[in-house]
Structure formats: C-alpha cells, structure tokens
N, CA, C and O atoms as CSV, one atom per row, in Angstrom:
chain,resi,resn,atom,element,x,y,z
A,1,MET,N,N,-31.083,38.330,90.476
A,1,MET,CA,C,-31.215,36.923,90.731
A,1,MET,C,C,-31.640,36.240,89.442
A,1,MET,O,O,-32.594,36.659,88.788
A,2,SER,N,N,-30.936,35.205,89.092
A,2,SER,CA,C,-31.304,34.469,87.885
A,2,SER,C,C,-32.438,33.507,88.203
A,2,SER,O,O,-32.656,33.139,89.357
A,3,PHE,N,N,-33.156,33.106,87.160
A,3,PHE,CA,C,-34.261,32.169,87.313
A,3,PHE,C,C,-33.767,30.843,87.876
A,3,PHE,O,O,-34.439,30.245,88.717
A,4,ALA,N,N,-32.622,30.380,87.434
A,4,ALA,CA,C,-32.069,29.108,87.910
A,4,ALA,C,C,-31.810,29.172,89.414
A,4,ALA,O,O,-32.037,28.195,90.127
A,5,PHE,N,N,-31.342,30.304,89.886
A,5,PHE,CA,C,-31.081,30.455,91.314
A,5,PHE,C,C,-32.394,30.397,92.106
A,5,PHE,O,O,-32.452,29.797,93.179
A,6,ALA,N,N,-33.435,31.020,91.571
A,6,ALA,CA,C,-34.726,31.051,92.254
A,6,ALA,C,C,-35.289,29.650,92.428
A,6,ALA,O,O,-35.920,29.371,93.447
A,7,ILE,N,N,-35.083,28.776,91.480
A,7,ILE,CA,C,-35.585,27.413,91.562
A,7,ILE,C,C,-34.900,26.646,92.685
A,7,ILE,O,O,-35.509,25.772,93.303
A,8,ASP,N,N,-33.643,26.967,92.951
A,8,ASP,CA,C,-32.900,26.267,93.994
A,8,ASP,C,C,-33.318,26.665,95.403
A,8,ASP,O,O,-32.999,25.954,96.356
A,9,LEU,N,N,-34.019,27.774,95.560
A,9,LEU,CA,C,-34.454,28.195,96.889
A,9,LEU,C,C,-35.618,27.321,97.343
A,9,LEU,O,O,-36.497,27.003,96.542
A,10,PRO,N,N,-35.636,26.936,98.592
A,10,PRO,CA,C,-36.734,26.094,99.071
A,10,PRO,C,C,-38.058,26.847,99.060
A,10,PRO,O,O,-38.096,28.063,99.244
A,11,ILE,N,N,-39.136,26.113,98.843
A,11,ILE,CA,C,-40.475,26.693,98.811
A,11,ILE,C,C,-40.778,27.410,100.117
A,11,ILE,O,O,-41.427,28.457,100.105
A,12,CYS,N,N,-40.317,26.862,101.262
A,12,CYS,CA,C,-40.619,27.498,102.547
A,12,CYS,C,C,-40.059,28.916,102.615
A,12,CYS,O,O,-40.619,29.768,103.305
A,13,PHE,N,N,-38.963,29.179,101.907
A,13,PHE,CA,C,-38.408,30.529,101.854
A,13,PHE,C,C,-39.425,31.481,101.243
A,13,PHE,O,O,-39.674,32.560,101.781
A,14,PHE,N,N,-40.016,31.083,100.114
A,14,PHE,CA,C,-41.009,31.925,99.451
A,14,PHE,C,C,-42.273,32.056,100.297
A,14,PHE,O,O,-42.873,33.129,100.348
A,15,ASN,N,N,-42.683,30.971,100.962
A,15,ASN,CA,C,-43.857,31.031,101.826
A,15,ASN,C,C,-43.664,32.050,102.945
A,15,ASN,O,O,-44.582,32.808,103.258
A,16,ARG,N,N,-42.471,32.073,103.552
A,16,ARG,CA,C,-42.200,33.029,104.626
A,16,ARG,C,C,-42.221,34.460,104.098
A,16,ARG,O,O,-42.752,35.359,104.749
A,17,ILE,N,N,-41.644,34.665,102.920
A,17,ILE,CA,C,-41.626,36.003,102.327
A,17,ILE,C,C,-43.049,36.471,102.012
A,17,ILE,O,O,-43.418,37.598,102.345
A,18,PHE,N,N,-43.852,35.608,101.369
A,18,PHE,CA,C,-45.226,35.987,101.031
A,18,PHE,C,C,-46.051,36.215,102.283
A,18,PHE,O,O,-46.872,37.132,102.318
A,19,ALA,N,N,-45.853,35.402,103.313
A,19,ALA,CA,C,-46.583,35.584,104.578
A,19,ALA,C,C,-46.228,36.925,105.204
A,19,ALA,O,O,-47.100,37.635,105.705
A,20,LYS,N,N,-44.948,37.267,105.174
A,20,LYS,CA,C,-44.498,38.553,105.745
A,20,LYS,C,C,-45.121,39.724,104.963
A,20,LYS,O,O,-45.591,40.687,105.568
A,21,ILE,N,N,-45.125,39.645,103.650
A,21,ILE,CA,C,-45.716,40.700,102.817
A,21,ILE,C,C,-47.207,40.824,103.114
A,21,ILE,O,O,-47.727,41.935,103.224
A,22,PHE,N,N,-47.904,39.684,103.244
A,22,PHE,CA,C,-49.324,39.699,103.539
A,22,PHE,C,C,-49.585,40.364,104.884
A,22,PHE,O,O,-50.452,41.230,104.994
A,23,ARG,N,N,-48.830,39.957,105.915
A,23,ARG,CA,C,-49.018,40.543,107.247
A,23,ARG,C,C,-48.767,42.048,107.218
A,23,ARG,O,O,-49.523,42.819,107.809
A,24,MET,N,N,-47.715,42.460,106.535
A,24,MET,CA,C,-47.399,43.889,106.456
A,24,MET,C,C,-48.507,44.646,105.737
A,24,MET,O,O,-48.844,45.764,106.126
A,25,SER,N,N,-49.083,44.045,104.684
A,25,SER,CA,C,-50.147,44.714,103.942
A,25,SER,C,C,-51.407,44.873,104.786
A,25,SER,O,O,-52.223,45.757,104.526
A,26,LYS,N,N,-51.566,44.024,105.792
A,26,LYS,CA,C,-52.721,44.092,106.682
A,26,LYS,C,C,-52.416,44.895,107.942
A,26,LYS,O,O,-53.261,44.991,108.833
A,27,GLY,N,N,-51.232,45.467,108.026
A,27,GLY,CA,C,-50.868,46.257,109.194
A,27,GLY,C,C,-50.355,45.421,110.352
A,27,GLY,O,O,-50.226,45.923,111.468
A,28,ILE,N,N,-50.063,44.156,110.101
A,28,ILE,CA,C,-49.562,43.257,111.137
A,28,ILE,C,C,-48.047,43.293,111.070
A,28,ILE,O,O,-47.456,42.908,110.061
A,29,LEU,N,N,-47.424,43.749,112.129
A,29,LEU,CA,C,-45.997,44.025,112.075
A,29,LEU,C,C,-45.132,42.984,112.767
A,29,LEU,O,O,-43.906,43.089,112.725
A,30,THR,N,N,-45.731,41.982,113.404
A,30,THR,CA,C,-44.924,40.984,114.100
A,30,THR,C,C,-45.206,39.598,113.545
A,30,THR,O,O,-46.198,39.386,112.848
A,31,ASP,N,N,-44.325,38.657,113.860
A,31,ASP,CA,C,-44.507,37.255,113.470
A,31,ASP,C,C,-45.148,36.448,114.594
A,31,ASP,O,O,-45.368,35.245,114.454
A,32,GLU,N,N,-45.446,37.109,115.704
A,32,GLU,CA,C,-45.974,36.421,116.860
A,32,GLU,C,C,-47.502,36.411,116.816
A,32,GLU,O,O,-48.134,37.315,116.270
A,33,ILE,N,N,-48.080,35.350,117.413
A,33,ILE,CA,C,-49.536,35.197,117.434
A,33,ILE,C,C,-49.989,34.768,118.830
A,33,ILE,O,O,-49.202,34.285,119.644
A,34,VAL,N,N,-51.277,34.961,119.074
A,34,VAL,CA,C,-51.948,34.453,120.263
A,34,VAL,C,C,-52.940,33.410,119.776
A,34,VAL,O,O,-53.681,33.650,118.823
A,35,VAL,N,N,-52.956,32.254,120.426
A,35,VAL,CA,C,-53.854,31.175,120.026
A,35,VAL,C,C,-54.826,30.905,121.171
A,35,VAL,O,O,-54.415,30.708,122.315
A,36,PHE,N,N,-56.117,30.897,120.851
A,36,PHE,CA,C,-57.143,30.544,121.828
A,36,PHE,C,C,-57.477,29.068,121.651
A,36,PHE,O,O,-57.722,28.602,120.539
A,37,ILE,N,N,-57.482,28.344,122.759
A,37,ILE,CA,C,-57.828,26.924,122.762
A,37,ILE,C,C,-58.724,26.696,123.971
A,37,ILE,O,O,-58.366,27.076,125.086
A,38,THR,N,N,-59.888,26.079,123.765
A,38,THR,CA,C,-60.737,25.726,124.892
A,38,THR,C,C,-60.616,24.233,125.180
A,38,THR,O,O,-60.314,23.435,124.293
A,39,ALA,N,N,-60.858,23.879,126.432
A,39,ALA,CA,C,-60.811,22.481,126.865
A,39,ALA,C,C,-61.954,22.244,127.847
A,39,ALA,O,O,-62.451,23.187,128.462
A,40,PRO,N,N,-62.371,20.992,127.996
A,40,PRO,CA,C,-63.491,20.712,128.892
A,40,PRO,C,C,-63.134,20.776,130.380
A,40,PRO,O,O,-64.023,20.837,131.230
A,41,SER,N,N,-61.834,20.762,130.695
A,41,SER,CA,C,-61.436,20.767,132.102
A,41,SER,C,C,-60.096,21.482,132.277
A,41,SER,O,O,-59.310,21.616,131.339
A,42,GLU,N,N,-59.866,21.931,133.495
A,42,GLU,CA,C,-58.593,22.567,133.803
A,42,GLU,C,C,-57.440,21.567,133.684
A,42,GLU,O,O,-56.357,21.919,133.218
A,43,SER,N,N,-57.673,20.329,134.105
A,43,SER,CA,C,-56.591,19.332,134.055
A,43,SER,C,C,-56.141,19.055,132.623
A,43,SER,O,O,-54.944,18.918,132.371
A,44,LEU,N,N,-57.079,18.972,131.685
A,44,LEU,CA,C,-56.684,18.771,130.290
A,44,LEU,C,C,-55.978,20.014,129.750
A,44,LEU,O,O,-55.008,19.900,129.001
A,45,ALA,N,N,-56.458,21.188,130.124
A,45,ALA,CA,C,-55.805,22.429,129.685
A,45,ALA,C,C,-54.364,22.480,130.188
A,45,ALA,O,O,-53.466,22.873,129.443
A,46,VAL,N,N,-54.133,22.091,131.427
A,46,VAL,CA,C,-52.780,22.071,131.978
A,46,VAL,C,C,-51.905,21.090,131.207
A,46,VAL,O,O,-50.757,21.400,130.888
A,47,THR,N,N,-52.435,19.921,130.910
A,47,THR,CA,C,-51.680,18.917,130.139
A,47,THR,C,C,-51.283,19.469,128.778
A,47,THR,O,O,-50.129,19.347,128.369
A,48,ILE,N,N,-52.236,20.074,128.076
A,48,ILE,CA,C,-51.960,20.624,126.748
A,48,ILE,C,C,-50.972,21.784,126.843
A,48,ILE,O,O,-49.993,21.830,126.098
A,49,ALA,N,N,-51.225,22.716,127.755
A,49,ALA,CA,C,-50.366,23.898,127.883
A,49,ALA,C,C,-48.932,23.501,128.226
A,49,ALA,O,O,-47.984,23.999,127.619
A,50,ARG,N,N,-48.777,22.612,129.190
A,50,ARG,CA,C,-47.435,22.170,129.587
A,50,ARG,C,C,-46.717,21.483,128.423
A,50,ARG,O,O,-45.524,21.697,128.210
A,51,SER,N,N,-47.445,20.665,127.677
A,51,SER,CA,C,-46.858,19.972,126.530
A,51,SER,C,C,-46.382,20.961,125.467
A,51,SER,O,O,-45.306,20.784,124.896
A,52,LEU,N,N,-47.174,21.997,125.198
A,52,LEU,CA,C,-46.802,22.994,124.187
A,52,LEU,C,C,-45.568,23.784,124.612
A,52,LEU,O,O,-44.683,24.049,123.798
A,53,VAL,N,N,-45.512,24.158,125.886
A,53,VAL,CA,C,-44.369,24.927,126.383
A,53,VAL,C,C,-43.117,24.049,126.443
A,53,VAL,O,O,-42.034,24.485,126.052
A,54,GLU,N,N,-43.262,22.813,126.933
A,54,GLU,CA,C,-42.104,21.912,127.008
A,54,GLU,C,C,-41.537,21.602,125.630
A,54,GLU,O,O,-40.326,21.439,125.483
A,55,ALA,N,N,-42.401,21.519,124.614
A,55,ALA,CA,C,-41.953,21.247,123.239
A,55,ALA,C,C,-41.473,22.519,122.540
A,55,ALA,O,O,-41.080,22.474,121.374
A,56,ARG,N,N,-41.504,23.640,123.239
A,56,ARG,CA,C,-41.092,24.946,122.707
A,56,ARG,C,C,-41.959,25.376,121.516
A,56,ARG,O,O,-41.521,26.145,120.660
A,57,LEU,N,N,-43.189,24.869,121.479
A,57,LEU,CA,C,-44.155,25.310,120.474
A,57,LEU,C,C,-44.885,26.558,120.952
A,57,LEU,O,O,-45.551,27.235,120.169
A,58,ALA,N,N,-44.756,26.858,122.242
A,58,ALA,CA,C,-45.341,28.060,122.831
A,58,ALA,C,C,-44.384,28.585,123.889
A,58,ALA,O,O,-43.690,27.819,124.557
A,59,ALA,N,N,-44.361,29.893,124.027
A,59,ALA,CA,C,-43.540,30.507,125.070
A,59,ALA,C,C,-44.292,30.534,126.390
A,59,ALA,O,O,-43.689,30.452,127.460
A,60,CYS,N,N,-45.609,30.649,126.309
A,60,CYS,CA,C,-46.420,30.827,127.506
A,60,CYS,C,C,-47.853,30.421,127.188
A,60,CYS,O,O,-48.327,30.592,126.065
A,61,ALA,N,N,-48.529,29.883,128.189
A,61,ALA,CA,C,-49.959,29.601,128.064
A,61,ALA,C,C,-50.641,30.029,129.352
A,61,ALA,O,O,-50.308,29.532,130.427
A,62,ASN,N,N,-51.584,30.940,129.251
A,62,ASN,CA,C,-52.399,31.328,130.392
A,62,ASN,C,C,-53.635,30.442,130.404
A,62,ASN,O,O,-54.193,30.132,129.352
A,63,ILE,N,N,-54.057,30.039,131.585
A,63,ILE,CA,C,-55.219,29.164,131.723
A,63,ILE,C,C,-56.276,29.898,132.547
A,63,ILE,O,O,-56.029,30.322,133.676
A,64,ILE,N,N,-57.442,30.031,131.957
A,64,ILE,CA,C,-58.566,30.692,132.616
A,64,ILE,C,C,-59.678,29.657,132.750
A,64,ILE,O,O,-60.282,29.246,131.759
A,65,LYS,N,N,-59.939,29.239,133.989
A,65,LYS,CA,C,-60.943,28.189,134.187
A,65,LYS,C,C,-62.327,28.789,134.379
A,65,LYS,O,O,-62.496,29.972,134.675
A,66,ASP,N,N,-63.302,27.916,134.197
A,66,ASP,CA,C,-64.704,28.235,134.443
A,66,ASP,C,C,-65.243,29.365,133.575
A,66,ASP,O,O,-65.934,30.259,134.063
A,67,ILE,N,N,-64.924,29.318,132.290
A,67,ILE,CA,C,-65.600,30.226,131.368
A,67,ILE,C,C,-66.897,29.540,130.925
A,67,ILE,O,O,-66.994,28.313,130.954
A,68,ARG,N,N,-67.857,30.309,130.529
A,68,ARG,CA,C,-69.125,29.750,130.051
A,68,ARG,C,C,-69.165,29.881,128.543
A,68,ARG,O,O,-69.014,30.974,127.997
A,69,SER,N,N,-69.367,28.768,127.882
A,69,SER,CA,C,-69.422,28.741,126.417
A,69,SER,C,C,-70.815,28.323,125.964
A,69,SER,O,O,-71.330,27.282,126.374
A,70,ILE,N,N,-71.410,29.142,125.120
A,70,ILE,CA,C,-72.705,28.836,124.515
A,70,ILE,C,C,-72.465,28.739,123.019
A,70,ILE,O,O,-71.984,29.689,122.402
A,71,TYR,N,N,-72.796,27.601,122.436
A,71,TYR,CA,C,-72.459,27.323,121.044
A,71,TYR,C,C,-73.416,26.280,120.482
A,71,TYR,O,O,-74.133,25.612,121.227
A,72,THR,N,N,-73.417,26.152,119.157
A,72,THR,CA,C,-74.204,25.085,118.539
A,72,THR,C,C,-73.287,23.916,118.227
A,72,THR,O,O,-72.156,24.094,117.775
A,73,TRP,N,N,-73.797,22.712,118.477
A,73,TRP,CA,C,-73.050,21.498,118.150
A,73,TRP,C,C,-74.043,20.426,117.768
A,73,TRP,O,O,-74.939,20.091,118.543
A,74,GLN,N,N,-73.884,19.896,116.588
A,74,GLN,CA,C,-74.741,18.845,116.047
A,74,GLN,C,C,-76.221,19.214,116.144
A,74,GLN,O,O,-77.062,18.404,116.535
A,75,GLY,N,N,-76.511,20.471,115.773
A,75,GLY,CA,C,-77.885,20.939,115.689
A,75,GLY,C,C,-78.517,21.382,116.995
A,75,GLY,O,O,-79.687,21.767,117.017
A,76,LYS,N,N,-77.759,21.334,118.086
A,76,LYS,CA,C,-78.300,21.744,119.379
A,76,LYS,C,C,-77.507,22.912,119.949
A,76,LYS,O,O,-76.304,23.026,119.713
A,77,VAL,N,N,-78.180,23.774,120.695
A,77,VAL,CA,C,-77.490,24.836,121.414
A,77,VAL,C,C,-76.990,24.239,122.719
A,77,VAL,O,O,-77.762,23.699,123.511
A,78,GLU,N,N,-75.688,24.346,122.927
A,78,GLU,CA,C,-75.038,23.819,124.131
A,78,GLU,C,C,-74.667,24.974,125.054
A,78,GLU,O,O,-74.452,26.097,124.596
A,79,ASP,N,N,-74.593,24.699,126.343
A,79,ASP,CA,C,-74.227,25.687,127.358
A,79,ASP,C,C,-73.330,24.956,128.356
A,79,ASP,O,O,-73.821,24.235,129.225
A,80,ASP,N,N,-72.010,25.146,128.229
A,80,ASP,CA,C,-71.048,24.377,129.016
A,80,ASP,C,C,-70.055,25.280,129.721
A,80,ASP,O,O,-69.832,26.425,129.328
A,81,THR,N,N,-69.466,24.733,130.773
A,81,THR,CA,C,-68.322,25.362,131.421
A,81,THR,C,C,-67.065,24.770,130.807
A,81,THR,O,O,-66.939,23.551,130.696
A,82,GLU,N,N,-66.136,25.629,130.407
A,82,GLU,CA,C,-64.886,25.185,129.800
A,82,GLU,C,C,-63.719,25.929,130.429
A,82,GLU,O,O,-63.896,26.800,131.281
A,83,THR,N,N,-62.539,25.568,129.994
A,83,THR,CA,C,-61.312,26.246,130.391
A,83,THR,C,C,-60.679,26.804,129.126
A,83,THR,O,O,-60.610,26.114,128.109
A,84,LEU,N,N,-60.217,28.047,129.182
A,84,LEU,CA,C,-59.616,28.711,128.029
A,84,LEU,C,C,-58.108,28.819,128.211
A,84,LEU,O,O,-57.628,29.228,129.268
A,85,MET,N,N,-57.380,28.454,127.190
A,85,MET,CA,C,-55.939,28.681,127.149
A,85,MET,C,C,-55.659,29.835,126.198
A,85,MET,O,O,-56.201,29.878,125.093
A,86,ILE,N,N,-54.833,30.751,126.615
A,86,ILE,CA,C,-54.348,31.829,125.762
A,86,ILE,C,C,-52.861,31.565,125.584
A,86,ILE,O,O,-52.071,31.743,126.511
A,87,VAL,N,N,-52.495,31.141,124.391
A,87,VAL,CA,C,-51.152,30.640,124.111
A,87,VAL,C,C,-50.402,31.629,123.224
A,87,VAL,O,O,-50.926,32.077,122.204
A,88,LYS,N,N,-49.174,31.966,123.615
A,88,LYS,CA,C,-48.347,32.879,122.827
A,88,LYS,C,C,-47.274,32.081,122.098
A,88,LYS,O,O,-46.543,31.296,122.702
A,89,THR,N,N,-47.194,32.297,120.788
A,89,THR,CA,C,-46.247,31.562,119.955
A,89,THR,C,C,-45.909,32.379,118.710
A,89,THR,O,O,-46.229,33.564,118.618
A,90,ARG,N,N,-45.262,31.722,117.763
A,90,ARG,CA,C,-44.924,32.360,116.489
A,90,ARG,C,C,-45.749,31.733,115.380
A,90,ARG,O,O,-46.075,30.547,115.432
A,91,GLN,N,N,-46.083,32.527,114.384
A,91,GLN,CA,C,-46.899,32.083,113.254
A,91,GLN,C,C,-46.340,30.812,112.618
A,91,GLN,O,O,-47.103,29.902,112.294
A,92,GLU,N,N,-45.043,30.736,112.437
A,92,GLU,CA,C,-44.456,29.584,111.742
A,92,GLU,C,C,-44.594,28.282,112.527
A,92,GLU,O,O,-44.385,27.210,111.959
A,93,LEU,N,N,-44.941,28.342,113.815
A,93,LEU,CA,C,-45.114,27.140,114.634
A,93,LEU,C,C,-46.578,26.704,114.736
A,93,LEU,O,O,-46.877,25.676,115.344
A,94,PHE,N,N,-47.486,27.480,114.144
A,94,PHE,CA,C,-48.909,27.206,114.324
A,94,PHE,C,C,-49.314,25.801,113.884
A,94,PHE,O,O,-50.049,25.129,114.608
A,95,ASP,N,N,-48.860,25.342,112.730
A,95,ASP,CA,C,-49.269,24.013,112.251
A,95,ASP,C,C,-48.812,22.906,113.199
A,95,ASP,O,O,-49.568,21.973,113.471
A,96,LYS,N,N,-47.586,23.001,113.699
A,96,LYS,CA,C,-47.096,22.005,114.662
A,96,LYS,C,C,-47.878,22.082,115.971
A,96,LYS,O,O,-48.227,21.056,116.555
A,97,LEU,N,N,-48.150,23.299,116.424
A,97,LEU,CA,C,-48.930,23.492,117.642
A,97,LEU,C,C,-50.323,22.889,117.477
A,97,LEU,O,O,-50.808,22.180,118.359
A,98,LYS,N,N,-50.956,23.172,116.355
A,98,LYS,CA,C,-52.303,22.654,116.083
A,98,LYS,C,C,-52.309,21.125,116.092
A,98,LYS,O,O,-53.220,20.512,116.649
A,99,SER,N,N,-51.311,20.517,115.485
A,99,SER,CA,C,-51.231,19.053,115.469
A,99,SER,C,C,-51.069,18.486,116.874
A,99,SER,O,O,-51.688,17.479,117.217
A,100,LYS,N,N,-50.237,19.131,117.685
A,100,LYS,CA,C,-50.009,18.678,119.057
A,100,LYS,C,C,-51.289,18.790,119.875
A,100,LYS,O,O,-51.616,17.885,120.643
A,101,VAL,N,N,-52.010,19.887,119.717
A,101,VAL,CA,C,-53.271,20.065,120.446
A,101,VAL,C,C,-54.263,18.978,120.047
A,101,VAL,O,O,-54.891,18.367,120.912
A,102,LYS,N,N,-54.410,18.733,118.754
A,102,LYS,CA,C,-55.345,17.701,118.283
A,102,LYS,C,C,-54.968,16.324,118.818
A,102,LYS,O,O,-55.840,15.513,119.130
A,103,GLU,N,N,-53.681,16.065,118.922
A,103,GLU,CA,C,-53.193,14.785,119.450
A,103,GLU,C,C,-53.603,14.585,120.913
A,103,GLU,O,O,-53.919,13.468,121.320
A,104,LEU,N,N,-53.598,15.659,121.699
A,104,LEU,CA,C,-53.841,15.571,123.145
A,104,LEU,C,C,-55.280,15.858,123.561
A,104,LEU,O,O,-55.693,15.497,124.663
A,105,HIS,N,N,-56.040,16.501,122.689
A,105,HIS,CA,C,-57.370,17.013,123.052
A,105,HIS,C,C,-58.424,15.911,123.046
A,105,HIS,O,O,-58.319,14.942,122.294
A,106,SER,N,N,-59.439,16.069,123.889
A,106,SER,CA,C,-60.529,15.091,123.953
A,106,SER,C,C,-61.693,15.436,123.024
A,106,SER,O,O,-62.524,14.573,122.740
A,107,TYR,N,N,-61.767,16.676,122.547
A,107,TYR,CA,C,-62.862,17.067,121.662
A,107,TYR,C,C,-62.636,16.527,120.244
A,107,TYR,O,O,-61.500,16.398,119.787
A,108,ASP,N,N,-63.748,16.215,119.559
A,108,ASP,CA,C,-63.671,15.850,118.140
A,108,ASP,C,C,-63.204,17.041,117.308
A,108,ASP,O,O,-62.468,16.880,116.334
A,109,LEU,N,N,-63.637,18.236,117.700
A,109,LEU,CA,C,-63.329,19.458,116.959
A,109,LEU,C,C,-62.923,20.556,117.944
A,109,LEU,O,O,-63.737,21.414,118.285
A,110,PRO,N,N,-61.673,20.535,118.400
A,110,PRO,CA,C,-61.254,21.545,119.376
A,110,PRO,C,C,-61.131,22.933,118.748
A,110,PRO,O,O,-60.794,23.086,117.574
A,111,GLU,N,N,-61.418,23.932,119.574
A,111,GLU,CA,C,-61.195,25.310,119.145
A,111,GLU,C,C,-59.700,25.576,119.184
A,111,GLU,O,O,-59.063,25.461,120.231
A,112,ILE,N,N,-59.152,25.929,118.044
A,112,ILE,CA,C,-57.737,26.319,117.934
A,112,ILE,C,C,-57.723,27.479,116.947
A,112,ILE,O,O,-57.664,27.262,115.737
A,113,ILE,N,N,-57.778,28.710,117.454
A,113,ILE,CA,C,-57.808,29.861,116.559
A,113,ILE,C,C,-56.671,30.811,116.899
A,113,ILE,O,O,-56.366,31.048,118.068
A,114,ALA,N,N,-56.056,31.342,115.870
A,114,ALA,CA,C,-54.903,32.225,116.042
A,114,ALA,C,C,-55.266,33.656,115.671
A,114,ALA,O,O,-55.978,33.908,114.699
A,115,LEU,N,N,-54.761,34.575,116.468
A,115,LEU,CA,C,-54.931,36.004,116.216
A,115,LEU,C,C,-53.553,36.639,116.145
A,115,LEU,O,O,-52.659,36.258,116.901
A,116,PRO,N,N,-53.367,37.592,115.256
A,116,PRO,CA,C,-52.050,38.233,115.166
A,116,PRO,C,C,-51.793,39.153,116.348
A,116,PRO,O,O,-52.715,39.759,116.894
A,117,ILE,N,N,-50.547,39.249,116.728
A,117,ILE,CA,C,-50.120,40.274,117.671
A,117,ILE,C,C,-49.669,41.442,116.806
A,117,ILE,O,O,-48.654,41.352,116.114
A,118,ILE,N,N,-50.399,42.508,116.843
A,118,ILE,CA,C,-50.098,43.654,115.987
A,118,ILE,C,C,-48.861,44.388,116.483
A,118,ILE,O,O,-48.047,44.859,115.690
A,119,ALA,N,N,-48.729,44.481,117.788
A,119,ALA,CA,C,-47.581,45.148,118.393
A,119,ALA,C,C,-47.422,44.615,119.805
A,119,ALA,O,O,-48.356,44.052,120.376
A,120,GLY,N,N,-46.230,44.798,120.364
A,120,GLY,CA,C,-45.963,44.377,121.733
A,120,GLY,C,C,-44.666,44.996,122.200
A,120,GLY,O,O,-43.929,45.589,121.412
A,121,SER,N,N,-44.390,44.857,123.483
A,121,SER,CA,C,-43.132,45.410,123.982
A,121,SER,C,C,-41.980,44.622,123.368
A,121,SER,O,O,-42.048,43.401,123.231
A,122,ASP,N,N,-40.931,45.338,123.005
A,122,ASP,CA,C,-39.792,44.709,122.339
A,122,ASP,C,C,-39.214,43.566,123.165
A,122,ASP,O,O,-38.913,42.498,122.632
A,123,GLY,N,N,-39.062,43.794,124.464
A,123,GLY,CA,C,-38.483,42.770,125.331
A,123,GLY,C,C,-39.335,41.516,125.398
A,123,GLY,O,O,-38.805,40.406,125.354
A,124,TYR,N,N,-40.656,41.678,125.504
A,124,TYR,CA,C,-41.547,40.524,125.579
A,124,TYR,C,C,-41.522,39.731,124.278
A,124,TYR,O,O,-41.421,38.504,124.300
A,125,LEU,N,N,-41.612,40.423,123.145
A,125,LEU,CA,C,-41.601,39.724,121.862
A,125,LEU,C,C,-40.267,39.021,121.629
A,125,LEU,O,O,-40.229,37.934,121.053
A,126,LYS,N,N,-39.181,39.635,122.071
A,126,LYS,CA,C,-37.861,38.991,121.971
A,126,LYS,C,C,-37.849,37.724,122.816
A,126,LYS,O,O,-37.374,36.687,122.354
A,127,TRP,N,N,-38.361,37.784,124.043
A,127,TRP,CA,C,-38.429,36.614,124.916
A,127,TRP,C,C,-39.293,35.523,124.281
A,127,TRP,O,O,-38.934,34.346,124.327
A,128,LEU,N,N,-40.428,35.903,123.690
A,128,LEU,CA,C,-41.312,34.940,123.044
A,128,LEU,C,C,-40.574,34.204,121.932
A,128,LEU,O,O,-40.657,32.981,121.827
A,129,ARG,N,N,-39.859,34.951,121.108
A,129,ARG,CA,C,-39.108,34.333,120.001
A,129,ARG,C,C,-38.015,33.404,120.535
A,129,ARG,O,O,-37.824,32.309,120.008
A,130,GLU,N,N,-37.305,33.830,121.569
A,130,GLU,CA,C,-36.213,33.025,122.126
A,130,GLU,C,C,-36.718,31.786,122.862
A,130,GLU,O,O,-35.974,30.817,123.014
A,131,SER,N,N,-37.967,31.803,123.320
A,131,SER,CA,C,-38.537,30.688,124.089
A,131,SER,C,C,-39.187,29.624,123.227
A,131,SER,O,O,-39.618,28.589,123.736
A,132,THR,N,N,-39.259,29.868,121.931
A,132,THR,CA,C,-39.877,28.923,121.008
A,132,THR,C,C,-38.865,28.513,119.937
A,132,THR,O,O,-37.908,29.226,119.635
A,133,SER,N,N,-39.127,27.324,119.376
A,133,SER,CA,C,-38.206,26.878,118.309
A,133,SER,C,C,-38.923,26.103,117.234
A,133,SER,O,O,-38.298,25.661,116.270
C-alpha cells in the first residue's frame, strides 16, 4: 500500500482496525457489547429501551425493576430503588446509543456503561448483528 493510498482511506477505517486489534489484544473476540443503564422508573426504562430497539441501536433490552442502588451523589450517600436495563448492541453503535439515552433520560448523569461480550453463541451474535444498524 502506498502512502498516498493510505491518506485516501477514511479515518473511521483506521479507528475500526485499531479497535479490533485492541480488543483482540485484551482477549475480546467479538464486536458486541452489553450496556447497563439505570433509570428511576420502569416506565422510563421501557421508553428508553423501546426507543433504542426501534432505532436499531440495540437488538434487545432486558428490564429488571426494583433493584436497590446505594451510591454517592453530591456528597451524600443515596439509597434508591431503580430499574436496570441490560442492552445488547455493537461497539460501533455505542456513541449513538449513549446520545439517545441522554436525550431521553431524566437523570443529570445517567449510568451508561458498556462491557465487552467475550464470547457467545454464534446464532445469537449473528442475530444481534443483523438486528442493529
């Protein structure tokens, strides 16, 4: 490959390649991720989850209501009941997913954390990829 050719390639191409190399170096073999998102109510979680799936930013979102969260916020220890979403998507969609969640969420600082899927059944991961865009 000539240097001139390399300049013509879009930056996102190199970002995807470097991300893949990084994941492989860490033992992460898939491009799929699980995202944890908490919400103050089941109704808001349903709104967010449905929006993510309808926009094809997520293949699936599980909703677990009535979890207990103990955390610090603005210098105080809080003890609240929340709803947890477990969202399955692809790494390359995370930024769009995060923006959509922030747009719909009522919290000033919503929990939006992604964990890699190290391995999974071939059929499920194929379905996840086909269900997102």
